[in-house]
C-alpha positions in Angstrom: -11.4 52.8 -113.5 -9.5 54.2 -110.4 -5.9 53.3 -109.9 -6.8 51.2 -106.8 -9.3 49.2 -109.0 -6.7 48.5 -111.6 -4.2 47.4 -109.0 -6.6 44.9 -107.6 -7.6 43.7 -111.1 -4.0 42.9 -111.7 -3.7 41.1 -108.4 -6.8 39.0 -109.2 -5.4 38.0 -112.7 -2.0 37.1 -111.1 -3.8 35.1 -108.4 -5.9 33.3 -111.0 -2.8 31.8 -112.5 -1.3 30.9 -109.2 -4.5 29.3 -107.5 -6.0 27.4 -110.4 -8.2 25.2 -110.1 -9.6 27.3 -107.2 -10.7 30.8 -107.9 -8.8 33.9 -106.5 -11.9 34.7 -104.3 -11.6 31.3 -102.5 -8.3 32.7 -101.1 -8.9 36.3 -100.9 -12.0 36.0 -98.7 -9.8 34.1 -96.3 -7.8 37.3 -95.9 -10.8 39.6 -96.0 -14.4 38.5 -96.3 -15.3 41.7 -98.3 -13.0 40.8 -101.1 -15.2 39.0 -103.6 -15.9 39.7 -107.2 -18.6 37.0 -107.4 -21.1 38.8 -105.2 -21.3 42.1 -103.3 -20.8 41.9 -99.7 -20.8 44.2 -96.7 -19.8 44.2 -93.1 -22.3 45.6 -90.4 -20.1 48.1 -88.6 -22.7 49.2 -86.0 -26.4 48.9 -85.1 -27.9 52.2 -83.9 -31.2 51.9 -81.9 -33.6 54.7 -83.2 -36.7 53.7 -81.3 -37.8 50.7 -79.4 -38.6 48.9 -82.5 -36.4 50.5 -85.2 -32.6 50.5 -85.8 -30.1 51.9 -88.3 -27.6 49.4 -89.7 -24.3 51.1 -90.7 -22.7 48.9 -93.4 -19.5 48.9 -95.0 -19.6 47.6 -98.5 -16.8 45.7 -100.0 -15.3 45.0 -103.5 -17.5 46.4 -106.4 -19.7 48.7 -104.5 -20.8 52.3 -105.9 -21.3 54.8 -103.2 -23.1 57.4 -105.4 -26.7 56.2 -104.8 -29.4 58.7 -105.5 -31.1 60.0 -102.5 -34.3 58.1 -102.1 -33.1 54.8 -103.6 -33.1 51.2 -101.9 -30.6 48.5 -101.7 -31.1 44.7 -101.3 -29.7 42.9 -98.3 -29.2 39.2 -97.8 -28.6 37.8 -94.3 -28.0 34.1 -93.5 -30.3 32.7 -90.9 -30.5 29.1 -90.1 -28.0 28.3 -92.9 -30.3 30.1 -95.6 -30.1 33.6 -97.1 -33.1 35.7 -96.7 -33.3 38.8 -99.0 -35.2 42.1 -98.7 -34.9 45.6 -99.9 -34.6 48.6 -97.7 -34.3 52.2 -98.4 -30.9 54.0 -97.9 -31.3 56.5 -95.2 -27.7 58.0 -95.4 -27.0 60.6 -98.1 -24.4 59.7 -100.9 -20.9 60.8 -100.3 -18.1 60.8 -102.8 -15.6 59.9 -100.0 -17.8 57.8 -98.1 -17.1 54.3 -96.8 -20.4 53.2 -95.3 -24.0 53.4 -96.1 -27.0 53.2 -93.7 -30.4 51.4 -93.9 -32.9 52.1 -91.3 -35.4 49.1 -90.4 -38.6 48.8 -88.3 -39.3 45.4 -86.9 -42.6 44.4 -88.0 -44.8 41.8 -86.1 -45.1 39.7 -89.3 -41.5 40.5 -90.5 -39.1 37.7 -89.9 -36.1 39.3 -91.4 -36.9 42.9 -90.1 -37.1 41.6 -86.5 -33.7 39.8 -87.0 -32.1 42.9 -88.5 -33.4 45.1 -85.5 -33.0 42.8 -82.7 -30.6 39.9 -83.6 -28.0 41.3 -86.0 -24.5 41.6 -84.4 -21.8 44.2 -85.6 -19.2 42.3 -87.7 -21.9 40.3 -89.5 -21.1 39.8 -93.3 -24.1 40.4 -95.4 -24.9 40.2 -99.1 -25.8 43.3 -100.9 -27.6 44.4 -104.3 -26.7 47.6 -105.8 -29.0 50.7 -105.2 -32.2 50.9 -107.3 -35.4 52.8 -107.5 -37.0 55.8 -109.0 -38.4 57.5 -105.8 -35.5 59.8 -105.9 -34.7 63.6 -105.3 -33.8 65.3 -108.5 -30.7 67.4 -109.0 -31.2 70.4 -108.7 -34.0 69.9 -106.1 -37.3 71.6 -106.9 -38.0 75.1 -105.6 -40.9 73.8 -103.5 -41.2 70.2 -102.2 -43.8 68.4 -100.0 -42.9 65.2 -98.2 -45.9 63.3 -96.9 -44.6 60.5 -94.5 -46.1 57.8 -92.5 -44.2 55.6 -90.1 -41.0 53.9 -91.4 -41.8 55.8 -94.8 -39.4 58.5 -93.3 -36.3 56.4 -94.4 -36.0 57.3 -98.1 -37.1 60.9 -97.3 -34.3 61.0 -94.6 -31.7 60.4 -97.3 -33.1 63.3 -99.4 -33.4 65.8 -96.3 -29.8 64.8 -95.1 -28.5 65.3 -98.8 -30.0 68.9 -98.9 -28.7 69.6 -95.4 -25.2 68.4 -96.2 -24.9 70.2 -99.5 -26.5 73.4 -98.1 -29.2 73.3 -100.9 -32.4 73.1 -98.6 -35.1 74.8 -100.6 -38.7 75.5 -99.5 -39.5 72.1 -98.0 -42.6 70.9 -96.0 -42.4 67.6 -94.2 -45.6 66.1 -92.8 -44.7 63.2 -90.7 -47.4 61.0 -89.2 -46.5 58.5 -86.4 -48.5 56.8 -83.7 -46.7 58.5 -80.9 -43.7 60.7 -80.6 -41.6 57.9 -79.1 -42.1 55.9 -82.3 -41.1 58.8 -84.6 -37.8 57.7 -86.2 -35.2 60.5 -86.5 -37.5 62.8 -84.5 -34.7 64.7 -82.6 -32.5 65.0 -85.8 -35.4 66.4 -87.8 -36.1 69.0 -85.2 -32.5 70.0 -85.1 -32.5 70.2 -88.9 -35.5 72.5 -88.7 -33.6 74.8 -86.3 -30.7 75.0 -88.8 -32.8 75.7 -91.9 -35.7 78.3 -91.8 -36.7 76.9 -95.2 -37.5 73.5 -93.7 -41.0 73.2 -92.0 -41.6 70.0 -90.0 -45.2 69.1 -89.1 -45.5 66.2 -86.7 -48.8 64.3 -86.4 -49.3 61.8 -83.7 -52.2 59.6 -85.0 -53.0 57.8 -81.5 -54.1 61.3 -80.3 -54.9 63.4 -83.4 -56.1 60.6 -85.9 -54.8 60.2 -89.5 -54.5 63.2 -91.7 -57.8 63.9 -93.5 -56.6 65.1 -97.0 -59.7 67.3 -97.2 -58.0 69.6 -94.7 -54.8 69.7 -96.6 -55.5 73.4 -97.6 -55.4 74.2 -93.9 -52.2 72.1 -93.2 -50.2 73.0 -96.3 -52.1 75.8 -98.1 -49.8 75.9 -101.2 -49.6 71.9 -101.7 -50.8 72.3 -105.3 -47.7 74.2 -106.1 -45.3 71.7 -104.6 -43.6 68.6 -106.1 -44.7 65.9 -103.7 -43.1 62.6 -102.5 -45.2 60.3 -100.3 -44.1 57.1 -98.5 -46.0 55.1 -95.9 -48.7 52.5 -95.2 -50.7 51.4 -98.3 -54.0 52.9 -97.2 -52.3 56.3 -96.8 -50.7 56.1 -100.3 -54.1 55.0 -101.9 -55.6 58.1 -100.4 -52.9 60.4 -101.5 -52.9 59.0 -105.0 -56.6 59.5 -105.3 -56.6 63.1 -103.9 -53.8 64.1 -106.3 -55.5 62.5 -109.3 -58.8 64.3 -108.4 -56.9 67.6 -108.2 -55.4 67.0 -111.7 -51.9 66.8 -110.2 -50.8 63.3 -110.7 -47.7 64.3 -112.5 -46.5 66.1 -109.4 -46.6 63.1 -107.1 -44.0 60.5 -106.4 -45.0 57.3 -104.4 -42.9 54.7 -102.8 -44.7 51.6 -101.7 -43.1 49.1 -99.2 -45.7 46.4 -99.6 -47.3 44.6 -102.5 -51.1 45.6 -103.1 -52.8 42.1 -103.8 -55.9 41.7 -105.9 -57.9 38.6 -105.4 -57.1 35.3 -103.7 -53.7 34.5 -105.6 -53.4 31.4 -107.7 -54.1 27.8 -107.2 -50.6 26.7 -106.4 -48.6 23.9 -108.0 -45.1 22.6 -108.7 -42.6 25.1 -109.9 -39.7 23.5 -111.7 -36.4 25.6 -112.0 -35.0 24.0 -115.1 -31.2 25.1 -114.9 -30.8 24.3 -111.4 -32.9 21.0 -111.4 -34.7 22.1 -108.3 -38.5 22.1 -107.7 -40.9 23.7 -105.2 -44.4 22.7 -104.3 -46.1 25.8 -103.2 -49.6 27.2 -102.4 -51.3 30.0 -104.4 -50.2 32.7 -102.0 -46.3 32.1 -102.4 -44.6 34.0 -105.1 -42.3 32.4 -107.7 -39.5 34.4 -106.2 -40.1 33.3 -102.7 -40.5 29.7 -103.9 -37.1 29.8 -105.6 -35.4 31.4 -102.6 -36.9 28.7 -100.3 -35.6 26.1 -102.6 -32.0 27.5 -102.7 -32.2 28.8 -106.3 -30.2 32.0 -107.1 -33.1 34.3 -107.8 -32.6 37.9 -109.3 -34.6 40.4 -107.3 -34.9 44.1 -106.5 -37.9 45.9 -104.8 -39.9 42.7 -104.2 -43.1 44.7 -104.9 -43.3 44.8 -108.8 -41.7 48.1 -109.5 -38.2 47.7 -110.7 -38.5 44.5 -112.9 -35.1 43.2 -111.7 -36.7 39.9 -111.0 -37.9 39.3 -114.5 -37.2 35.9 -116.0 -38.5 33.5 -118.7 -41.3 31.2 -117.9 -40.8 28.3 -120.3 -44.2 26.7 -119.7 -47.2 26.6 -117.4 -49.4 29.5 -116.1 -48.7 32.1 -113.4 -51.0 34.9 -112.0 -50.0 38.5 -111.3 -51.0 39.2 -107.6 -51.8 42.8 -108.3 -54.4 42.5 -111.0 -55.2 38.9 -111.5 -53.7 38.8 -115.0 -52.6 35.3 -116.1 -49.4 34.5 -118.2 -50.1 31.2 -119.9 -48.0 31.4 -123.1 -44.6 29.5 -123.5 -41.3 31.5 -123.1 -43.0 34.6 -121.5 -41.2 37.2 -119.5 -42.6 37.3 -115.9 -42.0 39.2 -112.6 -41.3 36.5 -110.0 -41.8 38.7 -107.0 -45.5 39.5 -108.0 -46.6 36.2 -109.7 -47.9 32.9 -108.2 -48.2 29.5 -109.9 -51.6 28.3 -111.4 -50.8 24.6 -111.7 -47.2 23.4 -112.7 -44.9 25.8 -114.4 -41.2 25.6 -115.5 -38.9 28.5 -115.0 -35.6 29.3 -116.9 -33.3 29.4 -113.8 
């Protein structure tokens, strides 16, 4: 624990005695909204427009934040809109810094994305947001591999950008090939920075593919595009169809252990559940939902404090106890119908009434 941290802990203990029955945070947040030990907070310092539909949010975290995220990890961000907090996870696009005071996430506004559109087009500098600590296994190892391949589509560049910026900042750029697909040059996030990075590092090859004119990458031609791809450790991030094709191609080549995938969306199998009433036992709240609404979303909509992480069934941060009832896993249709089971709320939907220990 640092000297500054010890000092603030002493202040909190002293304040606790002076402010009872109110908590010290109730007073400290009046002085600075980032001083809270009950929840992680951050202030949006600036919003940097990257393309017509994408922006980087530079956030200064408050009390309790760790700056040493691993390049490629994501963070959770909660934004209050219409009196309700909406949570999503986004990849950190900035490199970790020991002396850093900010981090950055880069967001593309999606047509169906209520929160992403607000973050890109409606969030003002100075806004206080809630944060969840960095998480995820789609990371750059230390030391980096001698040969690396990054296959990126669209906003899938964001976690990879943190990796490349880290290699650039540390002066450890190894033999790296970045194949970056985007519909047009104008929608290619970080295009100019990547081109400048390529000029600084002879070991970095940047291949741009503009799919509106060239079509999507045919993986059967990969030998022509990156002849030594079989000898490279590979990270792939982008739309689900692209990742499915990459996964199948690497498995067919017997190279699955060399491939790292990051999915931004949940791959749904089947038609979901039948829906039903979800009762959150500890909070006394209920939600009547259809078979396409996850337990996580139902709880958030009902105002229940729901644990969460990636929101696509990877990190298990959202795992809670289902006391009774049945839920179905959206990914594979598996049903959980035994009492006191552990379920992942972000990928399960109710099949009739169920009770959750929250």
